[in-house]
C-alpha positions, 0 to 999 in steps of 0.5 A: 962462482956461478957454475954447478958443483957436484955435492952428493949422489941421489943414492946418498939421500933417500926420501925424508933424509937430509945432509949438510955439504960445504961448497966454497965455505958455504954450508948447505942443507940438502933435503930429499922431500918425496924425491925432490931435492932441495938446497937451503942454507944449513945455518938457522937464520935466527941463531947459529944452529945447524939445520942438518941436526934438526928434523925434516917433516912435510917439506919443512925443516925444524931447527934443533935449537929453538924450533923454528921451521922453514919451508925447504922449497922457498926458504920461508921462515914459518914461525918465530923466533926465526923471521928471516928466510933461508938462502935457497940454492939452485939444484940440478940432478944429472943421472945420480949426481946432485949439483948445486949452484953458488951465486 
């Protein structure tokens, strides 16, 4: 699939909030960082933990299981135990619609 899919509305995701959505069996974390929407894999690259159960702060998400932090813009793992980046998804906002592209 290479087309964009509507996954949420801007009105559902205030600044500082995040939520998990599923597209084509891929769990994706949507996060609003100061009005910018980011989309990364919801699954921690270190262990099977849902990042949407974690914490968002200063453009980073923290895994609730072992405390690894990831940059929401780049997917980069910022501390151990995670050492692999998260998959980053292309986002497009049209009006109030948040769209994600799965490739």
